[in-house]
N, C-alpha and C positions, 0 to 999 in steps of 0.2 A: 504493499499500500504506499509506504514511504517512497519507494523507488518510483512509483507511478506519479506521485505528487512532484517529485524532483524533476521528472521528465517534462511534466506540464509547465513547471516554472522555467526550466531551461528554454523550452519552445517560446514561452512568452517573452523571454529576454532577447532571443535571436530573431524572431519573426517581426516583420514591419508592424507598425501600429495599425490596429483594425483587422489583422489577418486572422484573429481567433474569433471574429464576429462574422455572421453570415451577411452578405450583401443583400440589399433590397433590390430585386430585379423588377423592372417596369417594362411592360409591353405597351408601346405607343403606336397607334394606327393612323396612317394617312392613306388617301386613295391615289394620290399622285406619285410621279416618278421623281428620282433624284434630280435636282436642279430646278424643280417647281417651287412655287411660293410656299406651300405648306411644308415641303421638305426642308427648305431653307431654315424655317423656324424650328422644325423638329430637330435638325442637326445642331443648331445653335443651343437649344435647350439641353440636348444630351451632353454637349461639351461643357456647358456651364455647370450642370448639376454634378456630373461626374468629377469635375476638377474641384468645385467648391466643397463637395462632400468628402473629398479625399478618399474616394473609392467606396464609400458606404452605399452608394446607389449606382446601379448599372441600368442603362436604358437600351432597349432593343427596339429599333424602328422597323415596323412592318409597312412597306411602301408598295406602290404600284398595284393597288387594289388586291393585294395578296390576302386580305381579310374580307374582301367583298366590297360592296358599295358603302357610301358614307352612312346611309341608313343602317346597314348591317353592322358597321363598326360601332355606331351608337348603341345599338342593341346589345353588342358584346361588352361595351363599357358598363351598361346597366347591370349586366350579369357578372361583372368583374372578371370575366375571362380575358379581357383586355383592360388595363388600368387607365389609359390615357389616350386622347385623340386630339388631333388638330383638324377640325371639321368646318367646311363651308356653312355658313349660318342657315342657308335655305332648308336643308333636310331637318333641322331642329324643329320646324313647325309641326311636324307629325307628332312629336313628343310634347312640345310646349308651344302652344299658339302665340304666346307673348313674344317669341323670337322673331315673329314676322315684322315687328316694328323696325328692326334694323334696315330691312329691305324696302321700306316704304319708298315709292318711286320719287326720284328727284328730291329726297329728303336733305341731303348734304350737298352744299354747293362746291365743296372741295374737301381735300383730305384733312385739312386743319380742323374744319368744322366736325368731321367725323371723329377725330381724336378727342376733341373737346367733350363731345357728348358721351362717347363710349368709355373714355377714361374718367369721366365725371360721375356724379351720383346716379344719373339715369342708366348708364351702362352697367354700373355696379349693382343697381337694383335688378336689372335683367339677369345678371350672373347669379344673384341671390335666388331668383325664381327657379333656376335650374335644380335647386336642391329638392324641389317638389317631385322631380322625376329621377331622383337618385344620382344626380351628377353635381360635381363641384366645378363651378365656373371659375377659371383662373385668370384669363386675359383674353384680349382681342388682337390677333394678328390680322393680316389682310390678304385678300385676293386683289382688291382694287375696284375701280368703277367698271361696270360691265358694259360691253359694246356688242352690237349686233353684226353678225356675218351671215352671208347666204350665198348660194350658188346660182341664183336665178336672175337677179337685177339689182341695180343701184337703189338704195333706200334713202330718199331725202325727206319725205314727209310720212306720217303715219299711214296714209293711204297706200303707200308702196308695200306695206307689211302684209296687206290682206291676202289670206290664203296660204301664206308660207307655212310649211310643215316644220315646226321649230322644236328642237330638243330643249326641254327645260329640266331643271333639277327636280328630284323627288320631293316636291314641295307643293302643298295646296296653294300657297300664295303665288308662287311663280306660274303655276298653271292658270290661275284666275287673271293674273296681270296680262299674260300674252293673249288670253281670250278676249279681254277688253280692247287690246291693241289691234285685234282683227286677225291674228294668226291662228294656226291650228297647233296648239301646244301638245307635245308628247313627253311626259316624264320619263326620264331615263338615267340610269347610273352612269358613271364615268369609268373609262374613257369612251369616246363616241366616234373616233376617226373612221372606223369601218362603216358605220351607219351613214356617215356623211359621204364617204367614198362610193357606197353602193346606191345612194339616192333614197335610202329609207327616210331620211329627213333632209330638208333643203337648207336649214338654218340652225344656228345656235347663237348663244350670247355668253360672253366671257370677258374678263380683263385681258389687256394686250399681252401680258406675260404668258397667259395660258394659250393664246392664239399662236404666239410665237414658239413657245417651248414644245407644243404638241403638233407643230407644223400644219396647222389647219389651213394655212394659205395654199397647201397643195390640193385641197378639196373644197375650198371656199374662195370664190373670186372677189366678192364685194364685202367691204367693211364700212360700217357707218358708226361714227364716234357718238353714240347716243348717250353714253354715261347714265343710263336710265336708273340704275340701282348701284348703291355702294355695297360691295360684297366683302364682308368680313369673314374671318375664321373665328370660331368660338373655341378656345383651347380649354379642354375639360378633363376631369378625372372622375373615376367612380367615387362617389361621396363617402360610402362606408370605409372603403379602402383608404381614402385620404385621411379621414378622421381617425383611423387606426394608427396612423403614423405619430411619432412623438411630436410635440408642438414645435420643437426646433426644426424637425424634418418638414413639417407642413409649411412653415414660414420660408424655409430655404427653397423648397420646391416651387412655391408660388412666385417668390422673387425671381427665380431663374426663368420661369415662364414669362413673367412680365418683361424682363430684360430681353429675352429672346424675341418676344413679339415686337418690341420697339425696334430692335435691330433689323428684324425682318421687314417691318413697314418701311424703314429707311432704305433698305435695299431695293424694295419694289419701286419706290418713287424715284430713286436715283436712276434706275434703269428704264423707266417708262418711255422716255423719248427714244432711247435706242431701240426698244421693242417696235415702236411705231415706224422708225426709219427702216428697220429690217423687214418689216412686213411690206412697206412700199417697194423696197428693193427686190423683194421676192415676187413682185408682180400683182399684189392686191390693188384693186381700185378702191381708193379711200374717199369716203364722203366725210370731210372734216367738219363741215358746218351744216348738219341736218337741221330740219325745222323742228326743234325741240318743243316749241310751244304746241304743235299739233299732237305731239306725244303726251304732253302734260294735260291737255284738254281731254284726251281720250281716257285717261286714268284718274281724273279728278274725283270721281265718285267711288273709288276703290275702298275708301274707309267705311263706306256704307254697306259694303257687301258682307256676305257671311264670314269671309276670312278674318275680319276685325270685329266680329259681333260680340265676343266675350267681354265681360265687364273688366276684368284685369287687363286684357289686351288693349281695350279702348283707353283705359286710364293711363297705361304706360305709353301708349301711342301719343296721347296728348302731351305727356311730359317730354317725349322725344321731339315732337313738333315744336313745342315752345323753346326747348333748349337749342335746337338747330337754328331757330330764327334769331336768337340773342347774339 
C-alpha cells in the first residue's frame, strides 16, 4: 500500500500540471466547411479555450454537415450528444419563435447597429430565452447581410422575384418572408450546390462570404445586393451540461466564445469587399443598387403574420425595433 502511494506521489511530481485530471472534451457542431464564417469562429474558440484553460478543455469541431443539418445539430445539442454549436439564427425559430426577431427584414441599417442591439440588453434577453428550450446562449457571431442570387434573370425590383424557386433555411420565418416577396420558397438544409446545379431550385440568399466560399457563382449568374436580412450565428451550448461545469469554467468558456465571435465578425467585415470583387471577377452579374423600397413595401406587414403572433415574440420584436432605431 505504501509502495503504491509513493508511486502516485512520484507521478504527481514528474507529470505536468493537470495531467492527473481528466480533460473536459467538447463536441462542437457546425454545418459549414473549413474557411467558412462559422468555422472561423469555431476554430478561434477552440484555440482560445484550449490555451487559456491550459489543457483542461479539449474541443473537437465537427464540420461540413458531418452531424447533419443545423436543425439536426440543435436537436443533438438539446440531447447533449453534442455540447456546443455555432448555428445560423434562422433554424432556431423551430425551437424558439422569439429567435425570429433578429431576422426581421431591414431591421439593421449596418453592422454597427446590429452589434449595438445584439451585444446590448435586447440581444442578451434573447440569449436568456434560449434556456427555455435547454440551450445556453453564449454569444453572437455572424454570417452577415444576406443577398439574393439566381440563375434566371437580373433582380432590380421585387417584381423580378416573382416565381423564383428559392432555397430558404429550415425556418418558418424565412419561408414566410420569401412568400411575401413573391418567390416560391423551399426550405432546405445546407449545402445546396447540387440542387442549384441541377435546377431543382433557381435561387438562394446568403451573405457574400458564403456565395464566394461555396463557389455559388458557378451555378448562379445573377447577384442582387438586397441586404434584406442581417444573418447572425447564435453560439450555444447544452444548458445542463454548461451548468454542470465549475463556475470558473463557465465564465472562461463564455468569455472565449464572446472573444471568438468578435474576432470572427471583424474578419467577415474586413473581407467583404474582397468577396464582392472576387464574385464580379468570377463573372457574376451584380445589381449593386436594387430598388430596396419595393422590397420593404412588400414585407411591411410581416409582423402582423403568424410568424410573429406570440406574445413574447411580439414584445421582444418591439424592443429590437426600438433599439435598432436609436
